[in-house]
C-alpha positions in Angstrom: 65.0 73.4 -121.7 62.0 73.0 -124.0 59.5 71.9 -121.3 59.6 75.1 -119.2 58.8 77.6 -122.0 56.1 75.3 -123.3 54.4 75.2 -119.9 54.4 79.0 -119.9 53.0 79.1 -123.4 50.2 76.6 -122.4 48.9 79.0 -119.7 47.7 81.6 -122.3 45.2 80.5 -124.9 43.9 82.7 -127.8 40.4 82.5 -126.4 41.3 83.8 -122.9 43.3 86.7 -124.5 40.3 87.7 -126.6 38.0 87.7 -123.5 40.4 89.8 -121.5 40.6 92.4 -124.3 36.8 92.6 -124.6 36.0 92.7 -120.8 39.0 94.7 -119.8 39.4 92.4 -116.8 41.9 89.7 -116.0 40.7 86.3 -117.3 39.8 83.5 -114.9 42.5 81.0 -114.1 40.1 78.1 -114.3 40.6 77.2 -118.0 44.4 77.5 -117.6 44.4 75.3 -114.6 42.2 72.7 -116.4 44.6 72.7 -119.4 47.6 72.3 -117.1 45.9 69.5 -115.2 45.1 67.7 -118.5 48.7 68.0 -119.6 49.9 66.6 -116.2 47.5 63.7 -116.5 48.9 62.9 -120.0 52.4 63.0 -118.6 51.6 60.8 -115.7 50.2 58.2 -118.1 53.7 57.1 -119.0 55.7 59.1 -116.5 57.1 61.6 -119.1 55.8 63.8 -121.9 56.1 62.5 -125.4 58.2 64.5 -127.8 55.3 64.5 -130.3 53.0 66.0 -127.7 55.5 68.8 -126.8 56.0 69.7 -130.5 52.2 69.6 -131.0 51.6 72.0 -128.2 54.2 74.4 -129.6 52.6 74.2 -133.1 49.1 74.8 -131.7 50.2 77.7 -129.7 51.8 79.6 -132.5 49.3 78.4 -135.1 46.5 80.0 -133.0 48.6 83.2 -132.6 48.9 83.5 -136.4 45.1 83.1 -136.7 42.7 81.5 -139.1 43.5 84.0 -141.8 47.0 82.6 -142.0 47.4 79.5 -144.2 50.6 78.7 -142.3 48.8 79.2 -139.0 46.1 76.8 -140.0 48.6 74.3 -141.2 50.4 74.6 -137.8 47.2 73.9 -136.0 46.4 70.9 -138.1 50.0 69.6 -137.6 49.8 70.3 -133.9 46.6 68.3 -133.5 48.1 65.4 -135.4 51.2 65.5 -133.2 49.0 65.4 -130.1 47.2 62.3 -131.6 50.6 60.7 -132.2 51.6 61.4 -128.7 48.5 59.6 -127.4 49.3 56.7 -129.7 52.8 56.7 -128.3 51.5 56.6 -124.8 49.3 53.6 -125.7 52.4 51.9 -127.1 54.4 52.5 -124.0 51.7 51.2 -121.7 51.1 48.2 -123.9 54.7 47.3 -124.1 55.1 47.7 -120.3 52.0 45.5 -119.5 52.5 42.8 -122.1 56.3 42.6 -122.4 58.3 44.3 -119.8 56.2 43.4 -116.8 56.1 39.6 -117.7 59.9 39.7 -118.1 60.3 41.4 -114.8 58.0 38.8 -113.2 60.2 36.1 -114.8 63.3 37.7 -113.3 61.7 38.1 -109.8 60.1 34.7 -109.6 61.3 31.9 -112.0 65.0 33.0 -112.3 65.2 33.9 -108.6 63.8 30.4 -107.8 66.4 28.7 -110.0 69.2 30.8 -108.5 68.0 29.8 -105.0 68.0 26.1 -105.8 71.4 26.2 -107.5 73.0 27.9 -104.5 71.4 25.4 -102.2 72.6 22.5 -104.4 76.1 23.9 -104.4 76.1 24.1 -100.6 74.9 20.6 -100.2 77.4 19.3 -102.8 80.3 20.8 -100.8 78.9 19.3 -97.6 78.5 15.9 -99.3 82.1 16.0 -100.7 83.5 17.0 -97.3 81.7 14.2 -95.5 82.8 11.7 -98.2 86.4 12.6 -97.5 85.8 11.9 -93.8 84.3 8.5 -94.4 85.2 6.1 -91.6 85.7 9.0 -89.2 82.1 10.0 -89.1 78.9 8.0 -88.8 77.6 6.5 -92.0 74.2 8.0 -91.2 75.7 11.5 -91.7 77.0 10.6 -95.1 73.6 9.0 -96.1 71.8 12.2 -95.0 74.2 14.3 -97.0 73.6 12.2 -100.1 69.8 12.5 -99.7 69.9 16.2 -99.2 72.2 16.6 -102.3 69.9 14.4 -104.4 66.9 16.4 -103.2 68.4 19.7 -104.1 69.6 18.4 -107.5 66.0 17.3 -108.3 64.5 20.6 -107.3 67.1 22.6 -109.3 66.5 20.4 -112.4 62.7 20.7 -112.0 62.9 24.5 -111.8 65.1 24.8 -114.8 63.0 22.3 -116.8 59.8 24.3 -115.9 61.5 27.5 -117.0 62.6 26.0 -120.4 59.1 24.6 -120.9 57.6 28.1 -120.7 59.6 29.4 -123.7 56.4 29.3 -125.8 54.9 31.8 -123.4 58.0 34.0 -123.7 57.7 33.9 -127.5 54.1 35.0 -127.1 55.2 38.0 -125.1 57.7 38.8 -127.8 54.9 38.5 -130.3 52.8 41.0 -128.2 55.7 43.5 -128.5 55.8 43.1 -132.2 52.0 43.6 -132.4 52.1 46.7 -130.3 54.9 48.2 -132.4 53.0 47.3 -135.6 49.8 48.9 -134.3 51.7 52.0 -133.3 53.2 52.5 -136.7 49.9 51.8 -138.5 48.0 54.3 -136.4 50.8 56.9 -136.8 50.8 56.3 -140.6 47.0 56.8 -140.7 47.3 60.1 -138.7 50.0 61.4 -141.0 48.2 60.3 -144.2 45.1 62.2 -143.1 47.2 65.2 -142.2 48.9 65.1 -145.6 45.5 65.2 -147.3 44.3 68.1 -145.1 47.4 70.2 -145.8 47.4 69.4 -149.5 43.7 70.5 -149.7 44.4 73.7 -147.8 47.3 74.5 -150.2 45.0 74.0 -153.3 42.3 76.2 -151.8 44.9 79.0 -151.0 46.0 79.2 -154.6 
């Protein structure tokens, strides 16, 4: 429900309204289209708009409406710009986490774990075949039993090797977890810097207004 009115709000900037009043003509849609395209690009970066970005757009819209003569309006604009910056930082976090943590885990699921599952299923099938032929010993050629043993041992070795390789890569998995921690830390540090700078700006504006 919040996105639709914000899209409408974005289509009218203070600058275009002033031009229309002066010229008496309808303003060109080029700037509006450009702004909308830019917002779509930001959304496509992560697949969805960040809450901070939506809030920032709303603050900027109504801050500009109040004008530069309004202390509250100026504060809204400053806050809106900060929220947009935080949305960009959040986008970077999402992309970083996907590339360095989620994607490697997905690859692990699609390749290593899938390979282990394949070998375990094959091992189970050959174990059942071996057990069946053992029970029929004396009724079937010894060569069939020997082949069943060889296939069982082969599958057992492949399954053990795939599981061993998986467990040997736990250092790499910890590294991916470390990348997640670093990404979260960087996000919070950058957000903290943005808010600290905003706090100084707003405090300065309050002192100047008195």
